[in-house]
Structure formats: structure tokens, C-alpha cells
Wavefront OBJ file of the C-alpha trace (Angstrom):
o trace
v -67.310 -86.223 -214.995
v -64.599 -84.694 -217.176
v -62.039 -82.154 -215.981
v -63.759 -79.595 -218.198
v -67.189 -80.199 -216.684
v -65.892 -80.283 -213.114
v -64.035 -77.012 -213.320
v -66.610 -75.249 -215.453
v -68.905 -75.817 -212.468
v -66.234 -74.477 -210.099
v -65.732 -71.358 -212.211
v -69.454 -70.712 -212.543
v -69.862 -70.865 -208.752
v -66.916 -68.546 -208.043
v -64.645 -71.194 -206.575
v -61.785 -70.024 -208.802
v -61.266 -66.960 -206.605
v -61.446 -69.111 -203.497
v -58.709 -71.345 -204.886
v -56.620 -68.277 -205.655
v -56.926 -66.999 -202.105
v -55.924 -70.305 -200.545
v -53.242 -71.310 -203.054
v -51.553 -67.934 -202.842
v -50.312 -68.792 -199.334
v -47.697 -71.117 -200.815
v -47.797 -70.247 -204.532
v -46.216 -66.865 -203.860
v -43.175 -68.584 -202.371
v -42.909 -70.922 -205.370
v -43.161 -68.001 -207.790
v -40.507 -66.088 -205.850
v -38.056 -68.934 -206.492
v -38.585 -69.011 -210.239
v -35.532 -67.504 -211.995
v -37.563 -65.399 -214.411
v -36.089 -62.590 -216.473
v -37.750 -59.772 -218.377
v -37.482 -61.469 -221.762
v -38.997 -64.758 -220.565
v -42.171 -66.495 -221.681
v -44.010 -68.534 -219.016
v -46.702 -71.193 -219.367
v -49.094 -71.720 -216.457
v -50.656 -75.197 -216.548
v -54.074 -75.250 -214.915
v -54.089 -71.483 -214.661
v -57.428 -71.175 -212.855
v -58.044 -67.475 -212.212
v -54.702 -66.547 -213.782
v -53.240 -65.081 -210.602
v -49.767 -66.590 -211.110
v -49.216 -64.930 -214.477
v -50.414 -61.582 -213.193
v -47.880 -61.857 -210.370
v -45.086 -62.830 -212.764
v -45.917 -59.905 -215.039
v -45.318 -57.641 -212.065
v -41.803 -59.090 -212.043
v -41.452 -58.142 -215.690
v -41.825 -61.337 -217.736
v -42.353 -60.591 -221.417
v -45.207 -63.032 -222.082
v -47.517 -65.299 -220.141
v -49.844 -68.035 -221.383
v -52.367 -69.647 -219.081
v -53.750 -73.010 -220.150
v -56.805 -74.555 -218.561
v -59.042 -77.449 -219.476
v -62.107 -75.467 -218.453
v -63.469 -72.843 -220.864
v -65.214 -71.116 -217.955
v -61.984 -70.891 -215.972
v -60.193 -69.390 -218.973
v -63.053 -66.968 -219.546
v -62.983 -65.824 -215.926
v -59.204 -65.425 -216.000
v -59.476 -63.153 -219.042
v -62.031 -61.015 -217.239
v -59.669 -60.628 -214.269
v -56.653 -59.705 -216.424
v -56.137 -56.355 -218.120
v -52.814 -57.051 -219.805
v -52.209 -57.772 -223.491
v -49.018 -59.687 -222.657
v -51.057 -62.435 -220.968
v -53.311 -64.775 -222.913
v -55.481 -67.680 -221.847
v -56.170 -70.796 -223.896
v -58.316 -73.876 -223.417
v -56.374 -77.084 -223.879
v -55.412 -80.504 -222.582
v -52.338 -81.341 -220.568
v -51.609 -84.361 -222.747
v -51.458 -82.362 -226.010
v -50.091 -78.899 -225.299
v -50.986 -76.639 -228.253
v -47.520 -75.111 -228.557
v -44.416 -75.760 -230.604
v -41.172 -77.168 -229.243
v -38.937 -74.784 -227.276
v -41.754 -72.249 -226.802
v -41.275 -71.341 -223.140
v -38.531 -70.434 -220.718
v -40.510 -71.678 -217.711
v -43.600 -73.724 -216.922
v -45.495 -73.345 -213.659
v -48.305 -75.480 -212.244
v -50.019 -75.090 -208.892
v -52.490 -77.689 -207.651
v -53.310 -78.917 -211.134
v -50.751 -81.467 -212.326
v -52.445 -84.406 -210.611
v -55.530 -83.898 -212.797
v -53.556 -84.886 -215.907
v -55.077 -88.078 -217.355
v -51.600 -89.294 -218.376
v -49.110 -87.505 -216.114
v -46.037 -89.201 -217.571
v -46.991 -87.953 -221.023
v -47.774 -84.494 -219.639
v -44.193 -84.327 -218.372
v -42.964 -85.280 -221.834
v -45.080 -82.455 -223.249
v -43.638 -80.030 -220.704
v -40.145 -81.127 -221.677
v -41.010 -80.614 -225.345
v -42.253 -77.035 -224.968
v -39.400 -75.956 -222.676
v -36.337 -74.298 -224.116
v -32.920 -75.685 -223.093
v -32.251 -74.608 -219.536
v -35.941 -73.922 -218.946
v -37.605 -74.933 -215.702
v -40.803 -76.642 -214.597
v -42.028 -75.630 -211.143
v -44.643 -78.216 -210.174
v -46.450 -77.648 -206.865
v -49.039 -80.029 -205.396
v -50.823 -80.523 -202.087
v -52.286 -83.871 -203.088
v -49.403 -86.335 -202.725
v -48.766 -89.617 -200.962
v -46.897 -88.351 -197.920
v -49.665 -85.852 -197.202
v -52.005 -88.334 -195.536
v -54.484 -85.533 -194.883
v -55.095 -85.203 -198.617
v -55.953 -88.833 -199.282
v -59.704 -88.314 -198.910
v -59.852 -85.527 -201.491
v -60.510 -87.970 -204.318
v -63.865 -88.821 -202.731
v -65.034 -85.238 -203.092
v -64.295 -84.702 -206.764
v -65.553 -86.427 -209.889
v -62.205 -86.380 -211.716
v -59.573 -89.109 -211.385
v -56.487 -87.774 -209.580
v -52.918 -89.096 -209.515
v -51.373 -89.412 -206.049
v -47.615 -89.895 -206.357
v -45.055 -89.861 -203.585
v -41.922 -87.724 -203.682
v -39.802 -90.482 -205.219
v -42.362 -91.082 -207.957
v -42.312 -87.394 -208.857
v -38.522 -87.395 -209.136
v -38.470 -90.605 -211.165
v -41.201 -89.401 -213.540
v -39.440 -86.080 -214.117
v -36.212 -87.883 -214.941
v -37.952 -90.406 -217.201
v -39.381 -87.470 -219.170
v -35.906 -86.031 -219.682
v -35.976 -83.356 -216.983
v -33.168 -82.960 -214.468
v -34.515 -82.657 -210.911
v -32.953 -79.507 -209.521
v -34.745 -79.477 -206.180
v -37.629 -80.936 -204.262
v -38.996 -79.822 -200.923
v -42.170 -78.858 -199.105
v -43.358 -75.301 -198.596
v -45.373 -74.743 -195.414
v -48.574 -72.748 -195.293
v -48.060 -70.357 -192.397
v -51.129 -68.229 -193.098
v -54.017 -70.618 -192.485
v -55.188 -69.874 -188.956
v -55.118 -72.871 -186.637
v -57.401 -72.582 -183.586
v -56.756 -73.844 -180.086
v -57.006 -77.552 -179.341
v -60.430 -77.243 -177.700
v -61.949 -76.199 -181.071
v -61.382 -79.637 -182.600
v -62.714 -81.544 -184.505
v -62.431 -78.651 -186.950
v -62.545 -78.430 -190.762
v -62.164 -82.180 -191.109
v -59.222 -82.479 -188.702
v -59.624 -84.613 -185.590
v -56.912 -82.845 -183.627
v -54.942 -79.620 -183.686
v -51.770 -81.665 -184.218
v -53.217 -83.039 -187.461
v -53.984 -79.554 -188.760
v -50.535 -78.301 -187.796
v -48.936 -81.215 -189.616
v -51.070 -80.633 -192.728
v -50.274 -76.941 -193.106
v -47.060 -76.233 -191.241
v -45.108 -79.448 -191.977
v -46.454 -81.157 -195.095
v -47.686 -78.050 -196.886
v -47.105 -78.009 -200.656
v -44.734 -80.404 -202.393
v -42.555 -78.605 -204.935
v -40.588 -80.477 -207.574
v -38.393 -78.449 -209.927
v -37.274 -79.895 -213.246
v -34.780 -78.384 -215.668
v -34.686 -79.105 -219.400
v -31.195 -80.050 -220.623
l 1 2 3 4 5 6 7 8 9 10 11 12 13 14 15 16 17 18 19 20 21 22 23 24 25 26 27 28 29 30 31 32 33 34 35 36 37 38 39 40 41 42 43 44 45 46 47 48 49 50 51 52 53 54 55 56 57 58 59 60 61 62 63 64 65 66 67 68 69 70 71 72 73 74 75 76 77 78 79 80 81 82 83 84 85 86 87 88 89 90 91 92 93 94 95 96 97 98 99 100 101 102 103 104 105 106 107 108 109 110 111 112 113 114 115 116 117 118 119 120 121 122 123 124 125 126 127 128 129 130 131 132 133 134 135 136 137 138 139 140 141 142 143 144 145 146 147 148 149 150 151 152 153 154 155 156 157 158 159 160 161 162 163 164 165 166 167 168 169 170 171 172 173 174 175 176 177 178 179 180 181 182 183 184 185 186 187 188 189 190 191 192 193 194 195 196 197 198 199 200 201 202 203 204 205 206 207 208 209 210 211 212 213 214 215 216 217 218 219 220 221 222 223 224 225
């Protein structure tokens, strides 16, 4: 199944809003770190419901563009957004439909690992970023997060599972300086008492604590020279 088909199905079934609710736990902390200014233009890769751009507009960015491989996702995002400064386009990560130096910042939450050629996607991100621009790339599916390793079995799209070193190396190979890399915990998912386990796929409470409170979301920040 293609990325487009997979996420068209998700959008049609309302899973885009579910993703927004869950991703917001850590995405809001990533967005708070982004050094956006009022004149900035921001690209959101894998925009989903478009929640990130709506939040950044509240901080005063001048323009937001949400790109998604799913026409249904983009259509839903438009229906949720009443703001002429935000637009949504359907496109592929490996051929971003924008000119060089088009954006001050690029953001991606839980989408980068769906890129069919992630190294080339990073080159595309570097191309569309203006000098000094940043790429805030946040993922839950990564090598050190052992609790995510089974996710590939539940989705019909090939996913890339890099470790933290591979993310840094790939950013640098694409011409991006790595400004920071750390994990952002999810402190909002409720974790029940130990006697409730097995629970939501976790064998023990310790496993669930590790997944959300320790491993959380991996954030890698690249800066265009």
C-alpha cells in the first residue's frame, strides 16, 4: 500500500484528529522551541490535520504551508483551518514542490520515517531552507525506542527506523548542522497502576513508563548554513 492510500484511509476514518490529540503531548514542546518570528514562513512535512501550523500562526508566523502525501489528509486540514495565511498541498517528501530558500523553518512530527528515500528528503529540506533556517524533526519510531519496533507490522507502508547517531549523520551528510538532539517525554499519557498490566500492548508498568516518560519523542534539530 502507498503512503497516499494508507493515510487517505486514516483521514476518512477520523484518525487524523486522534493523531493530533496524541502527538500534541510532545509536539507542543517541540513547537515552543522553534525560534519563529512574525515574518517567517514555515513548512510542515506530513501535516496531518494541520494542528502545528495553526499553533504557529497563534505565535504570529507570516505564512504556513502544510504538505501531506494524502489528499484526504490535506482536505481535512483545510476544513479545520480558517486562515488564509495557511495553505495545504499534496506532495511527496522526495520532490518538495517549492523553490530553493523558500522557508525559514521546516517542522515534521511523526512523519519523516515514512519518506521512501529519507537521505534525499533531507537534501530537499536543506534545499528549501533559507540560510540559518532550521529543521525540527520529531519521531517516536526510532531504534532506541524498543517499544516502537513492532509498529511496522501494523502499517502497510515501509518505515525507516534509524538510531540517534544515524539521524545526526544523515543530517550532516545532507548539509545541515546538528544544533541539538534529545528526547522529549510524554507526561500526559495516563499510566495505570501495576496491577492493570498487561495494558495497551505493554507487559509491565515499567515498560509503559519507559516508553512515555523516558524514551518519548526523539527530536533532531538541523540548521542550514
